[in-house]
C-alpha positions in Angstrom: -0.4 -0.4 0.0 1.3 3.3 -0.4 3.3 4.8 2.1 4.3 1.5 3.6 7.7 2.1 2.8 8.0 5.1 4.8 6.0 2.8 7.4 9.1 0.5 7.3 11.9 3.3 7.2 10.5 5.0 10.3 10.1 1.4 11.9 13.9 1.0 11.1 15.0 4.2 12.4 13.1 3.3 16.0 15.4 0.4 16.1 18.6 1.6 15.8 17.3 5.1 18.2 16.8 2.3 20.9 20.0 -0.5 19.7 18.8 -3.2 21.3 21.3 -5.9 19.6 17.7 -8.1 19.3 17.4 -6.0 16.3 20.3 -6.9 14.2 18.5 -9.4 12.4 15.5 -7.6 11.2 18.0 -5.3 10.3 19.6 -7.5 8.5 16.6 -8.7 6.2 15.9 -5.5 5.7 19.4 -4.1 3.6 17.6 -6.1 0.9 14.2 -4.2 1.1 13.7 -3.0 -3.0 13.4 0.4 -1.9 16.7 1.5 -0.9 15.5 4.3 1.3 14.1 1.9 3.3 17.8 -0.8 3.3 19.4 2.6 3.9 17.3 3.1 6.8 18.0 -0.4 8.3 21.8 0.4 7.0 22.1 3.2 9.2 19.8 1.6 12.1 22.7 -1.6 12.3 25.6 1.4 12.2 23.6 3.0 15.7 23.6 -0.1 17.3 27.3 -1.1 16.4 26.6 -4.7 16.3 29.9 -6.2 14.3 28.4 -9.7 13.4 26.8 -7.5 10.9 29.8 -7.1 8.9 28.6 -9.4 6.3 25.3 -8.1 5.3 26.9 -4.4 4.9 29.6 -5.8 2.9 26.7 -7.3 0.3 24.4 -4.1 0.7 27.3 -1.9 0.7 28.2 -4.1 -2.8 24.5 -3.9 -4.0 24.5 0.1 -3.9 27.9 -0.1 -5.8 26.3 -2.0 -8.9 22.8 0.0 -8.4 24.7 3.3 -8.9 27.0 1.7 -11.9 23.9 1.5 -13.5 22.2 4.6 -12.9 19.1 3.4 -10.9 19.5 4.9 -7.6 16.7 6.8 -7.4 17.0 10.5 -6.7 14.2 10.1 -3.4 17.1 7.9 -1.7 19.8 10.0 -1.4 22.5 10.8 -3.9 24.6 7.8 -4.9 27.7 9.0 -3.3 26.4 10.1 -0.3 24.4 6.1 0.2 27.4 4.7 -0.9 30.1 6.7 1.9 27.8 5.7 4.3 27.2 1.4 3.7 31.2 1.9 3.6 31.6 4.0 6.9 29.4 1.0 8.7 31.5 -0.9 6.9 34.6 0.3 8.1 33.6 0.4 11.9 32.7 -3.1 11.8 35.5 -3.9 10.6 36.4 -4.0 6.5 40.1 -2.4 6.2 38.8 -2.4 2.3 37.1 0.3 2.0 39.7 2.6 3.3 40.7 3.7 0.4 36.9 4.5 -0.9 36.3 6.8 2.2 39.8 8.6 1.3 38.2 9.3 -2.4 35.2 10.7 -0.6 37.5 12.9 1.5 37.4 15.0 -2.3 34.1 14.4 -3.2 31.7 17.5 -4.0 28.8 15.7 -1.8 28.2 17.0 1.7 27.0 14.2 3.3 29.3 12.1 2.0 32.2 13.8 3.1 31.4 14.2 6.6 30.6 10.6 6.4 33.9 9.6 5.4 35.6 12.5 7.4 33.6 11.1 10.7 35.0 7.9 9.7 38.3 8.7 9.3 38.9 11.1 12.6 37.1 8.8 14.8 40.5 6.0 13.6 43.1 8.5 13.0 41.7 11.5 15.0 44.1 15.0 14.9 46.5 12.8 12.5 44.4 13.3 9.5 44.3 17.3 10.2 42.1 17.6 7.9 39.5 20.6 7.4 36.1 19.4 5.7 35.2 22.9 5.2 38.4 23.8 3.4 38.0 23.9 -0.8 38.8 21.2 -3.1 42.7 22.3 -3.1 43.0 22.5 -0.2 41.4 19.4 1.5 43.6 17.5 -2.1 46.8 18.8 -0.2 45.9 17.2 3.6 44.9 13.9 2.1 48.3 14.2 0.0 50.2 15.2 3.0 48.2 12.3 5.0 48.7 10.1 3.3 52.7 10.5 2.5 52.8 10.8 6.7 51.0 7.0 6.7 
């Protein structure tokens, strides 16, 4: 019925706010929801709960987003492909997937403020002040900061 996807998304949000690990299996199944915005809410809620047992499902969701974005199948109503992918990558990274770090570093140079914010928040949690990065600066300054940081690692 009309509006049912909105209700599913709101329920995912509530489960994330509650933060109980018993919600993890249900949220994992919602990552496969045909409505991308609903799956995005499930992803965010799993990130709020912080149960790293969700990592394999989060990695599949991340790959699904990459595939949908490459074929232009992410609806505008779900958000920008870049922001959705960055948020999924950030949660995968927090759950222990080191392979997405290079993707997150790339998002530090994004023009999408949501993608940039998700990547910056996630990487600064890991690297703290060693990142020496100002997300408010222009692209050339951000690029220089990233290059300097990577050279010093």
